[in-house]
C-alpha positions in Angstrom: 0.0 0.0 0.0 1.3 3.4 -0.9 0.5 6.9 0.1 -1.7 8.9 -2.2 0.0 11.6 -4.3 -1.0 14.5 -2.0 0.9 17.2 -4.0 -2.1 17.4 -6.4 -5.3 19.1 -5.4 -7.3 16.5 -7.3 -7.3 12.7 -6.8 -8.9 10.4 -9.3 -9.8 6.8 -8.4 -11.9 4.0 -9.6 -13.3 3.2 -6.1 -13.5 5.5 -3.1 -14.1 4.0 0.3 -15.0 6.3 3.2 -14.1 4.7 6.4 -11.2 2.4 7.2 -12.9 0.3 9.9 -13.8 -3.4 9.5 -16.3 -2.7 6.7 -14.0 -0.5 4.8 -11.1 -2.8 5.0 -13.1 -5.8 4.0 -14.6 -3.9 1.0 -11.1 -2.9 -0.1 -9.8 -6.5 0.1 -12.7 -7.8 -1.8 -12.4 -5.2 -4.6 -8.6 -5.0 -4.8 -8.0 -7.6 -7.5 -10.7 -6.2 -9.8 -10.3 -2.4 -9.4 -7.9 -0.1 -11.2 -7.5 2.1 -8.2 -8.8 2.3 -4.7 -8.6 5.2 -2.2 -9.6 4.7 1.4 -10.4 7.8 3.5 -10.5 7.9 7.3 -10.5 10.7 9.8 -8.3 8.8 12.3 -4.5 8.5 12.1 -4.6 4.8 11.2 -6.9 2.1 10.0 -9.1 0.0 12.3 -12.1 2.2 13.2 -13.5 2.0 16.8 -13.5 -1.8 16.9 -9.8 -2.2 15.9 -8.5 1.1 17.4 -4.8 1.6 18.2 -3.5 -0.2 15.1 -3.9 -3.6 13.4 -1.4 -5.8 15.1 -1.4 -9.0 17.2 -4.0 -7.6 19.5 -6.4 -7.6 16.5 -5.4 -10.7 14.5 -8.5 -10.8 12.3 -8.1 -7.1 11.3 -4.3 -7.4 11.0 -4.7 -10.4 8.6 -7.1 -8.5 6.4 -5.1 -5.3 6.4 -1.9 -7.3 5.5 -3.6 -8.3 2.2 -3.7 -4.6 1.2 -0.2 -3.6 2.2 1.5 -4.7 -0.9 -1.2 -3.5 -3.3 0.2 -0.5 -5.2 -3.2 0.6 -6.5 -4.7 0.8 -3.0 -4.0 4.1 -1.3 -5.0 5.4 2.2 -5.5 9.0 3.2 -5.7 9.2 7.0 -6.6 12.3 9.0 -9.1 13.1 6.2 -12.6 14.3 6.6 -15.2 14.7 3.9 -16.7 18.2 4.1 -18.8 18.6 1.0 -20.2 16.9 -2.1 -18.9 18.8 -5.2 -21.1 17.0 -7.7 -22.3 13.5 -8.5 -18.8 11.9 -8.6 -16.6 14.3 -6.5 -16.1 15.0 -2.8 -14.2 17.8 -1.1 -12.0 16.4 1.6 -9.8 18.1 4.2 -6.5 16.3 4.8 -3.4 17.0 6.7 -1.9 18.2 3.4 -4.7 20.6 2.5 -8.1 20.4 0.7 -8.4 17.7 -2.0 -11.0 17.0 -4.5 -11.5 13.3 -5.0 -13.2 12.1 -8.1 -14.5 8.5 -8.1 -16.4 6.1 -10.3 -17.9 4.1 -7.4 -18.3 5.0 -3.8 -18.6 2.7 -0.7 -19.8 4.4 2.4 -18.5 2.8 5.6 -19.0 5.6 8.0 -19.7 3.5 11.1 -21.8 4.7 14.1 -21.8 7.0 17.0 -23.1 6.8 20.5 -26.6 7.9 21.6 -26.1 10.1 24.6 -29.2 11.2 26.6 -29.3 14.2 29.0 -29.8 13.7 32.7 -28.8 15.8 35.7 -25.0 15.9 36.0 -24.2 14.3 32.6 -21.9 17.3 31.7 -19.7 16.8 34.8 -16.0 16.1 34.1 -15.5 12.3 34.5 -18.8 11.5 32.7 -18.2 10.1 29.2 -20.0 7.9 26.7 -19.5 4.2 27.2 -17.9 3.8 23.8 -16.0 7.1 24.4 -14.4 5.7 27.5 -13.4 2.6 25.6 -11.8 4.7 22.9 -9.9 6.7 25.5 -8.6 3.6 27.1 -7.5 2.2 23.7 -5.7 5.5 23.1 -3.7 5.1 26.3 -5.8 6.5 29.2 -4.8 5.2 32.5 -7.6 4.1 34.9 -5.5 2.4 37.5 -7.3 2.5 40.8 -10.2 4.5 39.6 -13.8 3.5 40.4 -16.0 3.2 37.3 -19.7 2.9 36.7 -20.7 1.7 33.2 -24.4 2.4 32.5 -27.0 2.5 29.7 -28.1 -0.4 27.6 -26.7 -3.0 25.2 -23.9 -5.5 24.9 -21.4 -2.7 24.6 -21.6 -2.2 28.4 -20.0 -5.6 29.0 -17.2 -4.9 26.5 -16.5 -1.5 28.1 -16.4 -3.0 31.6 -14.0 -5.6 30.5 -11.8 -2.9 28.9 -11.9 -1.0 32.1 -10.7 -4.0 34.1 -7.8 -4.6 31.7 -6.8 -0.9 32.1 -6.6 -1.4 35.9 -9.9 0.3 36.8 -12.4 -1.0 39.3 -15.8 -1.7 37.9 -18.1 -0.8 40.8 -21.3 -1.3 38.8 -22.6 -2.3 35.3 -26.0 -0.7 35.1 -28.4 -2.1 32.4 -31.8 -0.5 31.9 -33.3 -3.7 30.6 -34.8 -6.2 33.1 -33.7 -9.8 33.6 -36.6 -11.2 31.6 -35.6 -9.3 28.5 -31.9 -10.3 28.8 -32.9 -13.9 29.4 -34.8 -14.0 26.2 -31.8 -12.4 24.4 -29.4 -14.9 25.9 -31.6 -17.8 24.8 -31.7 -16.4 21.3 -27.9 -16.1 21.3 -27.5 -19.7 22.5 -29.6 -21.2 19.8 -28.8 -18.9 16.8 -25.5 -17.1 17.6 -23.5 -19.5 19.8 -20.1 -17.8 19.4 -21.6 -14.5 20.7 -23.2 -16.4 23.6 -19.7 -17.7 24.6 -18.2 -14.2 24.1 -20.8 -12.7 26.4 -20.0 -15.3 29.1 -16.3 -14.5 28.7 -17.0 -10.8 29.2 -19.1 -11.5 32.3 -16.3 -13.7 33.7 -13.7 -10.9 33.1 -15.6 -8.3 35.1 -16.1 -10.4 38.2 -16.9 -9.9 41.0 -20.2 -9.3 39.3 -21.9 -6.1 40.0 -24.4 -6.3 37.2 -27.6 -4.3 38.0 -30.6 -5.0 35.8 -33.7 -2.9 35.3 -31.7 0.1 36.6 -30.9 3.5 35.2 -28.5 6.3 36.3 -30.9 9.1 37.3 -28.3 11.7 38.2 -24.5 12.3 38.6 -23.2 14.3 41.6 -20.0 16.2 42.0 -18.4 19.6 42.2 -15.3 19.7 40.0 -15.9 16.2 38.7 -18.3 13.3 39.2 -18.1 11.8 42.7 -21.2 9.6 42.8 -24.2 8.5 40.8 -27.8 7.9 41.8 -29.3 4.6 40.6 -33.0 4.2 40.1 -35.0 1.0 40.0 -38.7 0.2 40.3 -38.0 -0.5 44.0 -36.2 2.7 45.0 -32.8 4.5 44.6 -29.3 4.1 45.8 -26.1 6.1 45.5 -22.8 4.7 44.3 -19.5 6.4 44.7 -17.3 6.6 41.6 -14.6 8.5 39.8 -15.8 7.9 36.3 -19.3 7.3 34.7 -19.4 5.8 31.3 -23.0 6.1 30.0 -24.3 5.1 26.6 -27.7 4.0 25.3 -26.7 2.2 22.2 -25.3 3.3 18.8 -26.7 5.2 15.9 -25.6 5.0 12.3 -23.5 7.9 11.0 -25.7 9.1 8.2 -24.4 12.7 7.5 -22.5 11.8 4.4 -25.2 9.5 3.1 -27.9 12.1 3.6 -25.9 14.8 1.7 -25.5 12.2 -1.1 -29.3 11.7 -1.0 -29.1 8.0 -0.2 -32.4 6.8 1.2 -32.4 5.7 4.9 -35.1 4.1 7.0 -35.3 3.8 10.8 -31.9 5.5 11.2 -29.9 3.3 8.8 -28.9 3.5 5.1 -31.2 1.4 2.9 -29.4 -1.1 0.8 -30.3 -4.1 -1.3 -28.8 -7.6 -1.2 -25.7 -6.3 -3.0 -25.3 -3.5 -0.5 -26.3 -0.9 -3.2 -27.9 2.2 -1.9 -30.8 4.1 -3.6 -28.2 6.2 -5.5 -26.4 4.7 -8.6 -22.7 3.9 -8.1 -23.0 4.2 -4.3 -22.8 1.2 -1.9 -22.9 1.1 1.9 -21.7 -1.4 4.5 -21.2 -1.9 8.3 -22.8 0.0 11.1 -24.0 2.7 8.7 -26.6 0.2 7.4 -27.6 -1.0 10.9 -25.9 -1.8 14.2 -24.6 -5.3 14.8 -20.9 -5.3 15.3 -17.8 -6.6 13.5 -19.2 -9.7 11.9 -21.9 -7.8 10.0 -19.4 -5.1 9.1 -17.0 -7.6 7.6 -19.5 -9.6 5.5 -21.3 -6.5 4.3 -18.0 -4.8 3.4 -16.9 -8.0 1.5 -20.2 -8.1 -0.5 -20.0 -4.3 -1.2 -16.5 -4.7 -2.6 -17.5 -7.7 -4.8 -20.6 -5.9 -6.0 -18.8 -2.6 -6.8 -16.3 -4.5 -9.0 -19.0 -6.7 -10.7 -17.8 -9.9 -9.1 -20.3 -12.7 -8.4 -21.7 -13.1 -4.9 -21.5 -16.6 -3.3 -24.5 -18.2 -1.5 -22.2 -18.6 1.5 -21.5 -14.9 1.7 -25.2 -14.1 1.4 -26.1 -16.6 4.1 -23.5 -15.0 6.4 -25.0 -11.6 5.7 -28.5 -12.8 6.5 -27.2 -14.4 9.7 -25.5 -11.1 10.7 -28.6 -9.1 10.0 -30.7 -11.5 12.1 -28.4 -10.5 15.0 -28.9 -6.8 14.1 -32.7 -7.2 14.4 -32.3 -9.1 17.7 -30.2 -6.3 19.1 -32.7 -3.6 18.0 -35.6 -5.6 19.5 -33.9 -6.2 22.8 -32.1 -3.0 23.5 -34.3 -0.3 22.1 -34.3 2.7 24.4 -37.0 3.0 27.0 -39.1 6.1 26.4 -39.4 6.7 30.1 -35.7 7.8 30.1 -36.9 11.1 28.8 -38.3 11.8 32.2 -34.8 12.0 33.6 -34.1 15.3 31.8 -35.1 18.1 34.1 -35.9 21.7 33.1 -32.4 22.9 34.1 -30.6 20.0 32.5 -28.4 21.0 29.6 -29.5 19.4 26.3 -27.0 21.1 24.1 -23.7 21.0 26.0 -21.7 22.8 23.3 -23.8 25.9 23.6 -25.2 25.5 27.2 -28.9 25.3 26.1 -31.1 23.9 28.9 -34.2 21.8 28.4 -36.5 24.6 29.6 -35.3 26.8 26.7 -36.3 24.1 24.2 -39.7 22.9 25.4 -41.7 25.9 24.0 -40.8 24.8 20.4 -42.4 22.1 18.2 -39.5 21.3 15.9 -35.8 21.4 15.5 -35.7 24.2 12.9 -37.7 26.6 15.1 -35.6 25.8 18.2 -32.4 26.4 16.3 -33.7 29.7 15.0 -34.6 30.9 18.5 -31.7 29.4 20.5 -28.2 28.3 19.9 -29.0 24.5 20.0 -27.0 22.6 17.5 -24.6 25.4 16.7 -21.6 24.1 18.6 -18.7 21.8 17.5 -20.8 18.7 17.3 -23.2 20.5 14.8 -26.2 18.8 16.4 -24.9 15.2 16.2 -25.4 14.8 20.0 -28.1 17.2 20.9 -30.0 16.6 17.7 -30.4 12.9 18.6 -31.3 13.9 22.1 -34.0 16.3 21.0 -35.4 13.6 18.7 -35.7 11.3 21.7 -36.9 13.9 24.2 -39.4 15.8 22.0 -40.1 13.6 19.0 -38.6 16.1 16.6 -37.3 15.0 13.2 -33.6 14.6 13.2 -31.7 17.7 11.9 -31.3 17.7 8.1 -27.7 17.1 7.0 -26.1 20.1 5.3 -22.8 21.0 3.8 -20.2 21.3 5.1 -20.8 17.8 6.4 -18.4 18.4 9.3 -16.9 21.6 10.7 -14.4 22.9 8.3 -11.7 25.6 8.0 -12.6 29.0 6.6 -10.2 28.4 3.7 -12.0 25.2 2.8 -15.4 27.0 2.9 -14.0 29.7 0.7 -13.1 27.1 -1.9 -16.8 25.9 -2.0 -17.7 29.4 -3.2 -15.2 29.3 -6.0 -15.8 27.7 -9.4 -14.0 24.3 -9.4 -12.6 22.5 -12.4 -15.1 20.4 -14.3 -15.2 16.7 -13.7 -12.9 14.7 -16.0 -15.6 12.1 -16.7 
C-alpha cells in the first residue's frame, strides 16, 4: 500500500471507500483484485475504526490479517486524518486532509462511516468524568490510565460488558454495570444467542467472567450524577427505589446510531436510522454502496461480511451463496439487538428543566420545550450550533421531544474557513 499523491489538489480513483474500519477494509480487500485504483479515507490517524482502534497488530489478529492483504497492493491508497466536508457533484467529494483540501473524483463509492453513541441528557451528565460508554473505551484504547479509579458503566446493550472488560484490563475498578433492561428481557436475548449465535453467547459469558466480582444491576438507570469539580457519585433508580454509588468515572451510553451525515448529503435513502441497501449493498443512488454500522448496528461480523459483499458488487464480481447466508445471519443478530435494547421512552423523564441538552452551547431543556420542531428551536436558541453540529443534541431532541432529526447540510463536518471559501469558488469540471 502506498501513500496517495498529495501534491495534487485532485485525486482520481476507480473506487473510493469512506471509512477504514472493518467494513471499509473488507470492502477494499474484496475489490482490490478487480479495481484499477482504490482510495480509502479515514479521519483517524490509522486504520481499524473504533473496533480495531490503536492499530492492526497482534491484538487484533483478524483485522491485521485483512489489512496485510492490502499492504503490498500498489493501487490501494490510504489518506488518514481526512474528513469529507462537501459533495462537489455526482462523482466528486471535497476532503480536508493534513496536506490541505483535496477534490476526490470517483467512479464508485462505498460508504462505511460507522456509528456514534446515543447520549441522553440527565442531571450531571456534563460533569468532568462523565463520558459515553464507547467514548471511554476509545480513551482507554488510546492510552488513558484508569488504575485504581472506580468506574460505573451504564446504559443499555452488549457494549456495556465490553467496556467494563476494557476498564478491568486498564486497571480500573468496575463498581457497577447498570443495564436498563430487566432480567426477563436479557434472558430472552441470551436464549436467542445460545440457539442462533452461539459464538456470541460464549463471548458474552467470557466478558461476564472478566468483570467479576459481578456487579451487574438490571432494570436500573442512572438518574443523576453528583460532584463539584468532577463526578463523585451517581444515583441509581429502579422500580423499588434509589441508591447512591460512589465513583470517579461514569461511562453512560444508550446504544449506537448509524452515521448518516454523508449518506444524507449524497441523497441516499435511509429508513429507521440506517442507510437502505439491497442484497448487493447498493444504496438508492447509482454507483454508491454502503456497509457496516451505517446500514444497521450489529458489530464486527456484520461489518466484515457487508464490506466484502459491497467490494465484490462494486467490482461486478459474483456473490456466493455462502456470503449471502453469512450476511443474512448477521442481519438477524442486528434485528435481535434492536428488539432487545431499544431505548425505554421513560428515560426522557430523567431530563429536568435545568438539564443541559446542548452541552456545546449550554442550552437547557426549559429553553427548548416551547418549540415544536428542531428548525424553530435552532432559529430561536443556539442549540446545534456548537462543535458537534447537532450530532449529539439533535439525537437527544429527537428522543426527548419527538422532533425529526436535523437535516444534514454542507459542510458535512466543521471545516476551515479556507475550505469553505473554496466551496464558493468555481471548481474545475469533472474529467468524466
